[in-house]
C-alpha positions in Angstrom: 0.0 0.0 0.0 1.4 3.4 -0.9 2.4 5.8 1.9 -0.4 8.3 0.9 -3.1 5.6 1.1 -1.7 4.3 4.4 -1.9 7.9 5.8 -5.5 8.4 4.5 -6.7 5.0 5.9 -4.6 4.8 9.1 -7.8 4.7 11.2 -9.0 1.7 9.1 -5.8 -0.1 9.5 -5.9 0.5 13.3 -9.5 -0.7 13.4 -8.7 -3.9 11.5 -5.8 -4.6 13.9 -8.1 -4.1 16.9 -10.8 -6.3 15.5 -13.2 -3.6 14.3 -14.5 -0.1 15.0 -15.4 1.2 18.4 -19.1 1.7 19.0 -20.3 4.2 21.6 -22.4 2.7 24.4 -26.1 2.8 24.1 -28.4 4.4 26.6 -29.3 1.0 27.8 -25.6 0.1 28.3 -25.1 3.3 30.3 -28.2 2.5 32.5 -26.9 -1.0 33.2 -23.5 0.5 34.1 -25.1 3.0 36.4 -27.0 0.2 38.1 -23.8 -1.8 38.6 -22.1 1.1 40.3 -25.3 1.8 42.4 -25.2 -1.8 43.6 -21.5 -1.4 44.4 -22.2 1.7 46.5 -25.1 -0.2 48.2 -22.7 -2.9 49.4 -19.7 -0.6 49.9 -17.6 -2.2 47.1 -15.2 -0.4 44.9 -15.5 -2.3 41.7 -12.0 -1.7 40.3 -10.3 -2.7 43.5 -12.7 -5.5 44.4 -11.8 -9.1 44.8 -13.0 -11.6 42.2 -15.6 -12.8 44.6 -16.9 -9.3 45.3 -17.1 -8.5 41.6 -18.9 -11.8 40.9 -21.4 -10.9 43.7 -22.2 -7.3 42.5 -22.4 -8.5 38.9 -24.9 -11.2 39.8 -27.0 -8.8 41.9 -26.9 -6.3 39.1 -27.9 -8.9 36.5 -30.9 -10.1 38.5 -31.9 -6.5 39.5 -31.7 -5.5 35.8 -33.8 -8.5 34.7 -36.5 -7.8 37.3 -36.6 -4.1 36.2 -36.9 -5.1 32.6 -39.6 -7.7 33.3 -41.6 -5.1 35.2 -41.1 -2.6 32.4 -42.3 -5.1 29.8 -45.2 -6.4 32.0 -43.7 -9.9 32.3 -44.9 -12.0 35.2 -42.3 -14.8 35.0 -39.9 -14.9 38.0 -36.3 -14.1 37.4 -33.8 -16.7 38.7 -30.2 -16.2 39.7 -27.7 -17.8 37.3 -26.5 -20.2 39.9 -29.9 -21.4 41.2 -30.9 -25.0 41.0 
């Protein structure tokens, strides 16, 4: 590839090396992240310095809470079960 083309398409080359383009988070992604950090605050856990066990705990609480919120929003009546339930 010529130097001029490499210069013009440098971002494409970087994106290919990284496995694709970056997509900004959606509003739903941001709401889920906000919920995750709210759960962390609720339990006094700092996510980035948490142990693996603490992270797993807040992630599961967040997942179940999110599922319950979405079910209520959609009018679903099915109970939401934790990932590790029998």
